[in-house]
C-alpha positions as CSV (number, residue, x, y, z in Angstrom):
1,M,69.2,248.6,41.8
2,P,65.7,247.2,42.6
3,Q,62.8,249.6,42.1
4,T,61.5,251.1,45.3
5,I,57.7,250.8,45.9
6,L,56.3,253.6,47.9
7,E,52.9,253.4,49.6
8,I,51.5,256.9,50.1
9,G,49.0,257.6,52.8
10,V,47.8,254.0,53.3
11,T,45.2,253.7,56.0
12,P,43.4,250.6,57.3
13,M,40.8,249.2,54.9
14,S,37.2,248.5,55.9
15,S,36.0,244.9,56.1
16,K,35.2,243.4,52.7
17,N,31.8,242.6,54.0
18,E,31.1,246.3,54.6
19,V,29.0,247.9,51.9
20,L,31.0,250.7,50.3
21,A,29.2,254.0,50.4
22,A,28.5,255.9,47.2
23,A,29.3,259.6,46.8
24,P,26.9,261.8,48.8
25,N,24.0,263.7,47.2
26,G,24.2,261.7,44.0
27,R,27.2,263.6,42.8
28,A,29.9,262.0,40.6
29,V,32.4,259.8,42.4
30,T,35.8,261.5,42.7
31,L,39.3,260.2,43.2
32,A,39.1,261.5,46.8
33,D,36.1,259.3,47.4
34,I,38.0,256.2,46.1
35,A,41.0,257.1,48.2
36,S,38.9,257.4,51.3
37,Q,37.2,254.1,50.8
38,A,40.4,252.3,49.7
39,G,42.5,253.7,52.5
40,V,45.1,255.3,50.2
41,S,46.1,258.7,49.0
42,T,44.5,260.5,46.1
43,V,47.9,260.5,44.5
44,A,48.0,256.7,44.5
45,V,44.5,256.6,43.0
46,S,45.4,259.0,40.3
47,V,48.5,257.0,39.4
48,V,46.4,253.8,39.0
49,L,43.2,255.2,37.4
50,N,44.6,258.0,35.2
51,N,48.0,256.6,34.4
52,A,49.4,259.8,35.8
53,Q,53.1,260.5,35.5
54,S,54.5,260.3,38.9
55,K,57.6,259.1,40.9
56,V,55.1,257.3,43.2
57,R,55.0,253.5,42.7
58,V,52.0,251.5,43.8
59,S,52.2,247.8,44.9
60,A,50.2,245.2,43.1
61,A,48.0,244.6,46.2
62,T,47.2,248.3,46.6
63,R,46.5,248.7,42.9
64,E,44.1,245.8,43.1
65,R,42.3,247.4,46.1
66,I,42.0,250.7,44.2
67,M,40.6,249.1,41.1
68,E,38.1,247.0,43.2
69,T,37.0,250.2,45.1
70,A,36.6,252.2,41.9
71,Q,34.4,249.4,40.4
72,R,32.2,249.2,43.5
73,L,31.7,252.9,43.6
74,Q,30.9,252.9,39.8
75,Y,33.6,255.5,39.2
76,R,33.7,257.0,35.7
77,P,36.5,259.3,34.5
78,N,35.5,263.0,34.2
79,A,34.8,263.5,30.6
80,V,35.6,267.2,30.6
81,A,39.0,266.6,32.3
82,R,39.7,263.8,29.9
83,S,38.9,265.9,26.8
84,L,41.2,268.7,28.1
85,R,44.0,266.2,28.3
86,R,43.3,264.8,24.8
87,R,42.2,268.2,23.4
88,R,39.3,266.3,21.9
89,T,35.7,265.9,23.1
90,N,34.6,263.4,20.4
91,I,31.5,265.6,19.9
92,I,30.2,266.9,16.5
93,A,27.6,269.6,16.7
94,F,25.0,271.0,14.3
95,Y,23.7,274.5,14.4
96,A,21.1,276.2,12.2
97,V,21.5,280.0,12.0
98,Q,18.7,282.6,11.8
99,N,16.6,281.0,14.6
100,I,15.5,278.0,12.4
101,V,13.4,275.6,14.4
102,L,14.6,272.1,13.6
103,D,11.4,270.1,13.7
104,P,12.3,266.5,12.8
105,S,8.7,265.9,11.7
106,F,9.3,268.4,8.8
107,P,10.7,266.1,6.1
108,F,13.6,268.4,5.0
109,Y,15.0,268.8,8.6
110,G,14.3,265.2,9.3
111,A,16.5,264.2,6.4
112,L,19.3,266.5,7.5
113,L,19.2,265.1,11.0
114,S,19.0,261.5,9.8
115,G,22.2,261.9,7.8
116,L,24.0,263.7,10.7
117,L,23.2,260.9,13.1
118,R,24.3,258.2,10.6
119,G,27.5,260.0,9.9
120,C,28.4,260.5,13.5
121,D,27.6,256.8,14.2
122,E,29.9,255.7,11.3
123,H,32.8,257.8,12.7
124,Q,32.0,257.0,16.3
125,K,31.2,260.6,17.3
126,D,28.7,261.9,19.7
127,F,26.1,264.3,18.2
128,L,25.0,267.6,19.7
129,V,22.2,269.8,18.3
130,H,22.6,273.4,19.5
131,G,19.1,274.7,20.3
132,T,19.6,276.9,23.3
133,F,20.8,280.1,21.5
134,R,17.4,281.6,20.9
135,G,17.5,285.3,21.9
136,M,21.3,285.4,22.3
137,D,23.3,287.9,20.3
138,E,25.9,286.7,17.8
139,D,28.8,287.5,20.0
140,A,27.4,285.2,22.7
141,V,26.6,282.4,20.2
142,F,30.1,282.6,18.8
143,L,31.7,282.3,22.2
144,E,29.4,279.3,23.1
145,L,30.3,277.5,19.9
146,L,34.0,278.0,20.6
147,N,33.9,277.1,24.3
148,G,35.8,273.8,23.7
149,Q,32.7,271.6,24.1
150,I,32.8,270.3,20.5
151,D,35.4,269.2,18.0
152,G,33.7,270.6,14.9
153,L,30.5,272.1,13.6
154,V,28.1,271.3,10.7
155,L,26.4,274.6,9.9
156,Y,23.1,275.3,8.1
157,S,22.5,278.9,7.1
158,R,20.5,280.4,4.3
159,F,22.6,283.5,4.1
160,A,26.1,284.7,5.0
161,T,26.0,286.6,8.3
162,P,28.6,288.2,10.5
163,L,28.5,285.0,12.7
164,V,29.2,282.8,9.7
165,A,32.1,285.0,8.7
166,R,33.6,284.8,12.2
167,L,33.2,281.0,12.3
168,A,35.1,280.8,8.9
169,E,38.0,282.7,10.5
170,S,38.0,280.8,13.7
171,R,40.0,277.8,14.8
172,L,36.9,275.7,15.0
173,P,36.5,273.2,12.0
174,V,33.3,274.0,10.2
175,V,31.5,272.4,7.2
176,T,28.2,273.9,5.8
177,V,25.4,272.0,4.2
178,V,22.8,272.9,1.5
179,H,23.8,276.5,1.1
180,E,27.4,277.6,0.3
181,M,29.0,280.2,2.6
182,P,32.2,282.2,1.8
183,D,35.5,280.5,2.9
184,L,33.8,277.4,4.3
185,P,33.6,273.9,2.7
186,C,30.1,273.0,1.7
187,V,28.2,269.8,0.8
188,S,25.1,270.4,-1.3
189,I,23.5,269.1,-4.5
190,Q,23.8,270.0,-8.2
191,N,21.4,272.9,-8.1
192,E,22.2,274.2,-11.6
193,V,21.9,270.7,-13.1
194,A,18.6,270.3,-11.3
195,G,17.2,273.5,-12.8
196,R,18.2,272.4,-16.3
197,L,16.8,268.9,-15.8
198,L,13.4,270.4,-14.7
199,A,13.3,272.7,-17.8
200,R,14.1,269.8,-20.1
201,H,11.4,267.6,-18.6
202,I,8.8,270.3,-18.9
203,A,9.7,271.0,-22.5
204,S,9.7,267.3,-23.3
205,K,6.0,267.1,-22.0
206,G,5.0,269.9,-24.4
207,Y,4.4,272.6,-21.8
208,R,5.2,276.1,-23.0
209,R,4.2,278.3,-20.1
210,A,5.6,277.7,-16.6
211,L,5.2,279.5,-13.3
212,Y,8.2,279.0,-11.0
213,R,7.3,279.3,-7.3
214,S,10.1,280.5,-5.0
215,P,10.2,281.3,-1.2
216,V,9.7,284.8,-0.2
217,S,12.3,287.3,-1.5
218,P,15.2,287.5,-1.1
219,M,16.2,284.0,-2.0
220,P,19.5,282.3,-0.8
221,P,22.1,282.4,-3.6
222,T,21.9,278.7,-4.0
223,L,18.2,278.9,-5.0
224,E,18.9,281.9,-7.2
225,R,21.4,279.8,-9.2
226,R,18.9,277.0,-9.5
227,L,16.2,279.4,-10.8
228,A,18.7,281.1,-13.2
229,A,19.6,277.7,-14.7
230,F,16.0,276.7,-15.1
231,C,15.1,280.0,-16.8
232,A,18.1,279.9,-19.1
233,E,17.4,276.3,-20.2
234,S,13.7,277.0,-20.6
235,T,14.3,280.0,-22.8
236,E,16.5,277.9,-25.1
237,L,13.8,275.3,-25.3
238,G,11.0,277.8,-26.0
239,V,9.3,277.7,-22.6
240,E,8.0,281.0,-21.2
241,V,8.7,281.4,-17.4
242,A,6.8,283.6,-15.0
243,H,8.2,283.9,-11.4
244,S,6.3,284.1,-8.1
245,H,7.6,284.8,-4.6
246,S,4.5,283.6,-2.8
247,G,6.5,281.2,-0.6
248,T,4.6,278.5,1.3
249,Q,1.3,280.3,1.1
250,W,-0.5,279.3,-2.1
251,P,-2.0,281.0,-3.9
252,S,-1.5,284.7,-3.6
253,E,-4.4,286.9,-4.7
254,E,-2.7,287.6,-8.0
255,E,-1.9,283.9,-8.5
256,E,-5.5,282.9,-7.8
257,Q,-6.7,285.3,-10.5
258,I,-4.3,283.7,-13.0
259,L,-5.4,280.2,-12.1
260,Q,-9.1,281.0,-12.4
261,S,-8.5,282.3,-15.9
262,P,-7.9,279.5,-18.5
263,S,-6.4,282.0,-20.9
264,K,-3.8,283.2,-18.3
265,R,-3.2,279.9,-16.5
266,P,0.3,278.4,-16.9
267,D,0.7,274.9,-18.2
268,V,2.8,273.9,-15.2
269,V,3.8,275.2,-11.8
270,V,7.4,274.4,-10.7
271,A,7.8,274.7,-7.0
272,Y,11.1,275.2,-5.1
273,S,10.3,272.3,-2.8
274,D,8.0,269.3,-2.6
275,F,6.3,271.0,0.4
276,A,5.4,274.0,-1.8
277,A,4.3,271.7,-4.6
278,D,2.0,269.9,-2.3
279,G,0.2,273.2,-1.6
280,V,-0.4,273.6,-5.3
281,V,-1.8,270.1,-5.7
282,A,-4.1,270.5,-2.7
283,Y,-5.4,273.8,-4.1
284,C,-6.2,272.2,-7.4
285,D,-8.0,269.3,-5.8
286,K,-10.1,271.7,-3.7
287,N,-11.0,274.0,-6.6
288,G,-11.8,271.4,-9.3
289,L,-8.6,271.7,-11.3
290,R,-7.3,268.4,-12.7
291,V,-3.6,267.6,-12.2
292,P,-2.0,267.4,-14.7
293,Q,-4.7,267.9,-17.3
294,D,-5.6,271.5,-16.2
295,L,-2.4,272.3,-14.4
296,A,0.8,270.2,-14.1
297,V,2.9,270.4,-11.0
298,A,6.6,269.6,-10.3
299,G,8.5,269.8,-7.1
300,F,12.0,269.5,-5.7
301,D,13.4,267.3,-3.0
302,D,11.8,263.8,-3.3
303,L,10.8,263.9,0.4
304,P,7.8,262.1,2.0
305,S,4.4,263.9,2.3
306,S,1.1,263.1,4.0
307,L,-0.7,265.2,1.4
308,R,-0.1,262.8,-1.5
309,P,-0.3,259.2,-0.3
310,S,-2.1,258.2,-3.5
311,R,-0.1,260.5,-5.9
312,R,3.4,260.5,-7.2
313,L,4.8,264.0,-7.5
314,T,7.1,264.7,-10.4
315,T,10.2,266.0,-8.5
316,V,14.0,266.2,-8.5
317,S,15.5,263.4,-6.5
318,T,17.9,264.9,-3.9
319,K,19.5,263.0,-1.0
320,W,19.8,265.6,1.8
321,N,20.5,262.8,4.3
322,E,23.5,261.8,2.2
323,A,24.6,265.5,2.1
324,T,24.8,265.8,5.9
325,R,26.4,262.3,6.2
326,E,29.1,263.5,3.8
327,A,29.5,266.7,5.7
328,V,30.3,264.7,8.9
329,R,32.9,262.8,7.0
330,L,34.6,266.0,5.7
331,L,34.3,267.6,9.2
332,V,36.0,264.6,10.8
333,A,38.8,264.9,8.2
334,R,39.1,268.7,9.0
335,C,39.4,267.9,12.7
336,N,42.2,265.5,11.8
337,G,44.1,268.3,10.0
338,E,43.3,267.0,6.5
339,D,42.4,269.2,3.5
340,V,38.9,268.9,2.1
341,P,37.2,270.2,-1.1
342,M,35.5,273.6,-0.8
343,R,32.5,272.5,-2.8
344,T,31.0,269.0,-2.9
345,E,27.8,268.5,-5.0
346,L,25.8,265.3,-4.9
347,P,24.1,264.2,-8.1
348,V,20.4,264.7,-8.8
349,D,17.9,263.1,-11.1
350,I,14.3,263.6,-12.3
351,L,11.6,261.3,-10.8
352,E,8.6,261.5,-13.1
353,G,5.3,261.0,-11.3
354,D,1.7,261.5,-12.3
355,T,1.6,265.3,-11.8
356,T,3.2,266.3,-15.1
């Protein structure tokens, strides 16, 4: 029996020479707008544009009229409605816990964001940085993250918090970067290997007294393990290690007294980051201390700096942009229901400069 073609709600079309009006007030064009302009029902428009399941059949001529009208009105499918049908938004998000300000001009955060953007581009994902949660309590942040706007989340947090624990138990795929969090996959670097490599380099240069600079206490567990590995290896190699929690401010009053006393001054300062090491080098330059003759300096990160355009800092080469790029890859795999390793560590190496 031949298939019946039903034309639903067809009304006379305007002249082809008549300019088709856009949706009023600059709002998005709807199916109803197209139906009105094309002189058909919204059901017919839905069947043609959304491939909707329906018993309604639309003739070739009407289908062509609907498509032409949609093109002239610059119709675009509603992304939210489409994502609800597919149960995917194609958006990967990044969130930094503890009110961290993601300033891309700061080399570390710039490296993280660079890798995220590259990873999303490689997997054809849109990228969203969550930066509107300041001042919100953790319950509100949690609900916002799970509101269906994103497919998965790359998370940066220095410490495990109740919010992190809730995310680990949630249905949202999450991968952390830099610092490991309980029950969540993490992409970082070989922190223990880095600590041992630094200790071996210092010992090989003949230094026997080291001052290790850390951020203000308490330190994230990741940095604690790096320090423990450095101290253990240093002890085996006969290097004495003192520890400072002065953070980014250099030097503290106590540290300055040590630096001004040749008998107490360490042979080398090992900083937890290149940014902190730059502060040591700047202090030495300002106060007449030669680097490395009077005080050697080593850092960690291998990131750009405007403080040392003419110097090469001895540092640990890390690729934080590759860490976040890999995190996106693992997150996409999790979104697809695949198993991923709980711990991924990227290799590190010593880059010897002129400061040791």
